[in-house]
Structures are given as C-alpha cells and as structure tokens.
N, C-alpha and C positions, 0 to 999 in steps of 0.2 A: 564356923564356916561351912557352907553347904558343899557337898561333893557333886561331881558332875552328874551322877546318877539321880540327883534330886530334881533335875529339870530336863534330862534327856537320857536316852538309853543307847548303849553301844550297839552298833550293827556292823555288818560287813558287806559293802556294796561290791567290792572286788576281792577275790581270794587273797589273803595275806595283807589286806589294807583296811584295818578297822577304823571306823569313824563313828561319830555320835549322831543319832537320829534325834532331831529336835522335837519337842512337844509343842502344844499350843501356847505354853507359858513363854513369855518373852525373856529368855535368858540363854546364856552360852556357856559351854565348858571352858576352862582356862586355855588360852592360846597355846601354851607349852605342850598341850596334849595332841597337837596336830601331828600328822604323820610326816614322813620325810619330804613329801611333795608340798607340804603346807596345807593339805586338806584336813579340815577339823570336824566339820559337821555337815549333815544333809537334812533338807526339809525345812519346816517352819514356813514363814511367809515373808513378804517384803513390806510390812507395815512400817510407817515412819518411826515408830518407837523402837522396833526391832533393828532397823537399819542404823539409827543413831546409836543405839547400844553397841551394835557390832563395831562401828567405826571407833567409838570411844574405847573399845576393848582391844583394838588392833586386829579386827576381823573384817573381811569384806566378801560380798557374794561374787562368784565368777563361774558361770555355767553357760551352756548352750541351749537353744530352743529344743524342747523335747526331753531335756534332762530335769531331774529334781533340782531344787536350789542347792548349790554347793557353796559352803562357807570356808574361807581360806585364811590362814595366818602363817605366811611363809617365813622361813629362816634360812638364809639371811633376808633382810628387808632393805629395799632400795630407798634411800632417804637423801633429800637435798635440804641443806640449811639455806634459807633465803639470803642470809648475809654472806654466803660463800658461793653465790651464783657466778659461774664462769661463762663469759660471753666472748667467743672467738673474735679475732680482728675482722674477719670477713663478715661476720654477722653484725658487728658494730657498724661497719660501713653500710650494710643493708638497712639497718635501723635508721641511721643518720639520713639516708636519702629516700626512705620509703614514702610513698604516697598513700599507704594503707591507713585507714581509720580504725583505731582500736577502741572497743567499748566493753563494758561489763554488764552482764545480766540483761542484755537487750534482745537476745534471741536464743534462750536456753533450749527450747524444744528443737529448733532448727539445728543447733550445734550437735545435740545428742543424736539426732537422726542422721546427720551427715557423718558423724563418727561411726555409726552402724553401717552406713552404706558404702563408705570409702573402701576400695580394694587395697588389700595389703599383701605384699608378696609372700610373707611367711605365715599367712593366716587364711584358713578356709572357713568362711562364714563369720558370724559375729556372736559375741556374748551378750550384746545389748538386745535382749528379748522384748517382746511387747509388754510383759509384766514389769521389766526393768524401766521401760519408758514411763509407764504410769507411776511407778514407785518414786522415781527421781523427780518427775514433774511435781509430785506431791511435796517432796523435800524442798524443791525450788519455791513452791508456793508458800511454804512455811519459813523460808528465808535461810535454809541450811545448804542448799545446793546452788552452785553458781556457774556461770559461763563467762568466757572471755572470747570476744569475737574480733575477727579481722575482716574489714570490708574494703572492697574496691568499688567506689560509688555505692550503689544499692545491692551489689552482689556480695554474698557471704563467701569468702575464699579461704577461710581458715578459722580455727578456734579450738577450744578445749573446755572441759567441764570437770567439776569435782564437788566435794563436800567439805564444809568448814565447821569445825567445832572448837571452841576455845581459841588457842593460838596454834592450831594445826589446820593445814589444808591437805585434804586427801585427793590427789589427782586420780582421775578415772580414765579419760581418753582424750585424744586430740585428732584433728584432721587438717589437711591442707589440699587445696586444688591449685595453688599457686606457690611457687618456690619461696621458701622462708616465711610464709604467712603464719603458720602455727608457731614457728620459733619466735617470731617477733611478738606475737600475742603472749606467748609463755614468758618471755623476758619482761615484758611490761607488767604482766600480772605479778610475777615474783617480786619485782621492784616495789609494787604497791603493797604486797603482803609484808615485805620487809619494813616499809614505812609504818605500817599498822602494828608492827611488833609480832607478826605471825612468822615465826622462825622455822618451824618444823613443817616440811612438805613431804608427805608420804607418796613415793613413786611406785610402791608395791614391789615390783620385780625388776631385775636388771635388764637394761638395754644399753647398747653403746651410745645411742642418742642421748639418754639421760646422763650417762657418765661424762660425756663431753660438756654438759652443763655444770658439772661439779658434784653430781649425786654420787653417793657411795653406798656400799652394802654394809649394813649394820647387823650385828647379831640380834636375834629376836629379843633377848633379855635387855639389851641396851635400848632398843627401840621402845619396848614396853615401859621402861623407866622414864624415858623422855616424854612419851605419850601421856603417862599418868600425870606428870607435872603440867604439861601444856594444856590439857583439856580443862584444867581448873580455872583458867582465865575466862572472863566473860566472852560469849560468842557474839561476833559481829554479824548479825543477821541481815539478810538482803531486803530489797535489792541493793546491790553494790554499785558504786560509781567511782571513777578515779578521783583521788584527792591530791595526788601528786601528778605533775605533768608527765605523761607517758613519754619516755625517751630511751 
C-alpha cells in the first residue's frame, strides 16, 4: 500500500494546520488524515479524472476565488438516505398544489450559475469559481454531473446540482428565487434517486435545512464504509430524465 508521501507532500498553509500538497499525479492521501476542520489537501487541478477520484474517495473541492484548490473530507459528514427522506406536511401541501415544472439535466449551466449568484445571508461571496464552472460542465458533458430544475413557465426559479457515481449522489448546491422551489425540486429528485436504487446522498456538512429533510451526521469512518460499497454499483450516466411521476 502506498503512503501519502508517495503522491503528495506535507505542507503548512496556516501555522498549526498541516495539509498535503498534491502533485500532478492524480491521487489523494487517505481522508482520515484531514485536519479537524476537514481540510485534507491543497493544489492539484480540477480534471474530470481527479474530481471523480476525489468524490469516490469521500473528498470534495471547496475554496474561494484567489485561493489554491482546497480539498476537504469533513468529520462528521452530513448524509441523507433517500429511503428516509422526510417531507413536512406544509411542503407536501406545496408539492400537491404546485404549478412548477420540474426537470432533470435541462439547464445544468444555468443552475450552477444561479447557485453562484444567489445571495445567502450567512455567506460572503461564492466557492463556485470560474474554474469550478468549467470543471463541472465537463463532468456534466461526461454524464456524471446533474441538475434538477424548477420552472415557472420559461423562468428558472429554483434548482440544484451534484455529482453521481455508482449508487451515490453528491449534492453540491441549490438556489431558489421563489418560495419552496428548490425544496420541491430536491424532493422530486430524491424520490427519483430512491426509485433508481441510489440510497446514499452526500450532503457534505450540517445545515438545519438538510436536517429537516432527514439528513444526519455520520462519523467519517461510517460514511467511508458506506461509500466504498455504494460506488461499486454501475453509474447511471446522463442526461437524466424522470422515470417516475414527480410528486
């Protein structure tokens, strides 16, 4: 078995916070070597091969414009099992009476850009950099990155995007310009994933919003074990479309 030093070298970006500096080789140190904040490594690129290896290893990029690429593997990990989706009574009523049209993989670039542009009260700026746009559009073209859209007429009013490998969906971001739009899209996507047998939904880090949907924090070791099993399944590559009636 290779050691971390075979493909990257330890470095220290912040005093007292050692991380690994990636080389040109497409490989990562073990996720359990991440620091307390979940930061594991710095550098490398956003090539499709590296991104797919990262997700399959329980690692994802998260950084801001002007920073080097930062790779994370947080502990605990926020996870939703698609079969355990919790939909509140009020949201069920909204879904039952909605006039929104929900689609899959119809406007990936638009969804990603809207996720970057939307103002969030607890966030200054965005982690969706120009390099991230290009990288995830490549993954979308290859059939690994997907979007779910909520439309009112021809207007995109909500949506989310993420990456899928095997029986795992790795959620990245969502946005809404209309009440409940992204929530309705999320519920319909999760129900479709469940119908396809995609049980594991990686939500990355804790939010109250995700907790209300039934997501829970898992120890990294538990998440990594579930991930290792789930990615062995064949990957349902895109473009996706609904095969169960969205409801």
